[in-house]
N, C-alpha and C positions, 0 to 999 in steps of 0.2 A: 497489440498489448496496450493497456491503459496504465499509466503510472500509478503508484500507490503510496502508502504511508506505513510507518512502523506504528502498530496499534498501541495506544497508551490509555485507552478508555478503561472502564470498569465493568461494563455489561457482559463481556466475554473474557473472563480471567485467563483461560487457556491460550488466548492470542496475545497476551501482554508481551511486548517487546519483539513481536514477530512482524515481518514485512508482509503486507497484504496488498495484492494488486489484481488486475482484472484482464480478461480477454474479451474484446468486443463481440467476437463471433466464435462459436465452437468450430470444431474441425469439419463437420458435415454441412453441406449446403442447407440453408434454412435453419440451422441450429441457433440456439441462444448463447449468450455469453457465459463466462465462467469466472469464478473467484479462486485465486490461488494464494498460497503463503510460501514463504521460505525464510530460513534463518540465515543471517549474514554476520560473520564475526570480524569484519573489517578486511578480510583477506579472501575468503571463499564463501560461496553460497551452498547451503545444504538443506536437507529435509523439505524438498519441494513437494507440495501437496495441493490437490484440488479439493477445496472445502465448500464448493457451491451447494451441495445437498445438505450441508450442516447449517447453512444460513437461509436457504430458500427452498420452499415457500416460507415466509416469515411466520413466527409463532403467533404474532398479533396481526390480524388482517389477512393472513394467508397470501401475501404478495409474492408473485413469482419474479424471478430475475429475467429481464428482457435482454437488452444489449447495453451493458454498462459503457458509458461514454466518458465518465470522469469520476474521480473520487475526491472527497473532501473530508474535513474534520470539523465537528461542531465545538461549541464552547466547553463541553465536557470531555473533549478529545475522543468522542465516539465517531466512527467512520460513517460517511454518507455516500451513497451511490447515486449518481445521476444516470438515468437510462433513456434509451430511445426505444419506444415500443413500436408495434406494427403499424401505428398510424402516424409515426414521425414525432412523437413527444418525448 
């Protein structure tokens, strides 16, 4: 698992206030990573969801998710995903 962030950006209003995190590899050998969300109320986690297909491929540029290695946040509080592709980048 790759650590995540509570989404505070504006580009995806449905994710506002929801914790977003990643899995470097999927469950099958050779599979790509996945993006998940969950709600946390300070005591318990709930509403765990796999949202990979809602984000990738991207609407602009058609980028696919490879293997997410870290997450970050830009100045507008939008999430950034760092990935390792099949050539090690």
